[in-house]
LUMZA-231874 format. One record per residue (C-alpha): x, y, z; residue in one letter. Coordinates in steps of 0.001 Angstrom, whole numbers, padded with zeros to 6 digits, always signed. Each point is the difference from the previous one (the first is absolute). Layout:
BEGIN
XYZA
...
//
This chain:
BEGIN
+016742-005668-006501X
-001753-001093-003158X
+000785-003797-000402X
-000391-000548+004294X
-003122+001959-000481X
-001145-002785-003741X
+000114-003321+003228X
-001882+001883+002864X
-003734-001052+000161X
-001095+002307+002388X
-002820-001338+002741X
-003640+000956+000359X
-001724-000770+003048X
-001708-003406-000596X
-003353+001014+001385X
-000378+002892-002291X
-000220-002897-002839X
-001796-003114-000647X
+002240-001050-003247X
+003053+001414-000518X
+000075+001856-003384X
+003615-000809-000257X
-000927-003736+000463X
-001593+000369-004035X
-000039+001646-002938X
-003340+001262+000062X
+000937+000959+003507X
+002656+002706-001775X
-002354+001180-001861X
-002971+001040+002668X
+003269+002045+001238X
+000832+001299-003369X
-003596+001220-001150X
-001054+001527+003513X
+002982+002066+000061X
-000433+001233-003143X
-003667+000285+000261X
-000559+001711+003757X
+003057+001635-001722X
-002301+001748-002700X
-003318-000257+001545X
+000319+000090+004112X
-000501-002409+002476X
-003849+001475+000882X
-000075-000991-004561X
+001881-003544+000097X
-001886-002937+000535X
+000008-003690-000646X
-002221+000229-002407X
+002090+002054-001977X
+003016-001574+000712X
-001357-003349-001305X
-001042+001265-002810X
+003706+001447-000599X
+001615-002875+001083X
-002956-001915-002770X
-000429-002265+002691X
-003177-000211+002050X
-000353+001353+003504X
+000398-001514+002023X
+003241-001776-000403X
+000765+003603+000950X
-001839-001171+003433X
+002482-003089-000069X
+002273+002194+001093X
-001349+002361+002164X
-002713+000703+002149X
-000656+003786-001470X
+001362+002451-001903X
+000875+001658+003887X
+003051-002706+000966X
+001003+000192-004291X
+000746+004139+000940X
+001613-002326+003629X
+002047-002659-001819X
+000717+003789-002207X
+001939+002141+002188X
+001691-002319+002278X
+001446-000829-003265X
+000807+002992-000419X
+001754+000985+003226X
+001092-003720-000622X
+001839+000761-002747X
+000945+004273+002160X
+001704-002406+002302X
+002268-002331-001575X
+001757+002902-002730X
+000521+001788+003865X
+001548-002790+001430X
+001947-001177-002973X
+001225+003658-000270X
+001183+000975+003349X
+000979-003429+000801X
+003532+001158-000121X
+000046+003573+001471X
+001533+000729+002950X
-000029+003705+000056X
-003485+000205+001868X
-001179+003943-001313X
+000668-001690-004145X
-001792-002788+001106X
-002838+001792+001053X
-000053+002777-002684X
+000496-003033-002362X
-003841-002010+001366X
-001803+003715-000243X
+000578-000326-003126X
-000469-003589-001188X
-003071+000568+002016X
-001304+003836-001556X
+001408+000043-003087X
-002530-000419-003664X
-000103-003668-001197X
+001950-002066-002705X
-001062-003177-001568X
+001969-003376+000720X
+000962-002415-002166X
-000341-001509+003095X
-003493-001151+000075X
-001470-000557-003489X
-003931-000146+000541X
-000093+002916+002370X
+000054+003793-001187X
+002277+001770+002932X
-000589+003922-001092X
-003987-001156-000488X
+000059-001939+003919X
+002062+003235+001404X
-003189+001995-002077X
-002435-002685+001926X
+001712+000503+003893X
+000065+003544-000290X
-003467+000626-000484X
-001567-003167+001423X
+001574-000916+002455X
-001322+001127+002432X
-003003-001833-000816X
+001451-003503+000905X
+000551+001538+003970X
-003270+002848+000388X
-002842-003083+000972X
-001747-000998+002748X
+002157-003448-000144X
+003352+001851+000209X
+000450-001342+003531X
-000440-003869-000592X
+001946+000577-003079X
+002617+001247+001893X
-000218-002608+002294X
+000206-002432-002819X
+003497+001123-000952X
-001567+001882-003548X
+002194+003019+000414X
+003083-001947+001388X
+002118+001038-003170X
-000879+003799+000066X
+000734+000074+004142X
+002621-001577-000203X
+001777+002507-002907X
-001177+002923+002521X
+002026-001695+002791X
+003582-000258-002330X
-000516+004038-000885X
-000703-000001+003662X
+002684-001654+000974X
+002761+001851-002498X
-001872+003192+001528X
+001345-000206+003668X
+002779-001472-001200X
+001079+003428-001547X
-001352+001673+002783X
-000780-002178+003810X
-001379+002638+001278X
-002769+000621-001974X
-003467-001624+001993X
-001866+000231-003680X
+001369-002240-002140X
-002384-002111-001040X
-002910+002558-000422X
+002761+001717-002095X
+000587-002731-002041X
-004085-000312-000655X
+000174+002732-000582X
+003298-000011-003131X
-002143-003017-001190X
-004009+001117-000092X
+001077+003791-000089X
+001725-001322-003773X
-002907-001194-001043X
-001666+003426+000803X
+002101+002020-001929X
-000698-002023-003304X
-002987-000064+000217X
+000236+003690+000397X
+002504+000089-003089X
-002001-001651-002074X
-003361+001219+000984X
+000171+003471+002091X
+003077+001840-001094X
-000860+003361+001648X
+000627-002445+003584X
+003307-000580-000330X
+003069+001411-000943X
+000995-003602-001671X
-000219-000218-004000X
+001268-001940-002799X
+003162+001959+001162X
+000480+000207+003858X
-001163-003797+000959X
-000915-000471+003587X
+003470-001949+000257X
+001871+003344+001177X
-002395+001091+001716X
-001115-002806+002241X
+004272-000748+000657X
+000095+003912+000681X
-003191-000725+002827X
+001560-002457+001439X
+003652+000905+000339X
-000893+003574+001230X
-002697-001485+002777X
+002925-002679+001145X
+002695+003209+000228X
-001885+002302+002007X
-002132-002745+002440X
+002095+001288+003387X
+000305-002719+002548X
-003689-000048+002668X
+000744+000156+004035X
+000221-003056+001375X
//
């Protein structure tokens, strides 16, 4: 899978950026350093002015790639979900057993992130922490409906759809596959957040990651769901 991922380019909605950051060394530097800076200082404290100083370039050069830092956050979160999607597709493509396929998918979507050498300018571990801490800020805005219509969240929605389809393949009578799928994705971020910041509110700790919890949750629900009356 690693060799395949080296040749994969994650496609981001062109409306999110002004100039594709993958098209130049400066653009890649903007992505690389913005991930490090947002991880270090948080999204609220991060500015293009600070980023410009970090990459030793004018602030205006950053604006040639992104209209504002909200669009940059959309780019980063979209890239992360796309990266997870490729892992999911490559890993589960040859699996015929729907139960094993669903378990592996839940593992990929909920496990702790490891750095991927296929993308040298992106620290996936730091990006994962950004998504855990900042993902909701990409859509909890007044413009969410317009941005949704423009396809800004297509990759995330596609990922939920893939998981929903796998849930249905295990139990075709379960009527809430999309709700359960989105609960797993959002719930995983929340459990990782609690693990890092509010450990008393979760049973998921360093030696007890969220993955077993979500596997047990999903399969317990699917095994005990009765058929709905006609």
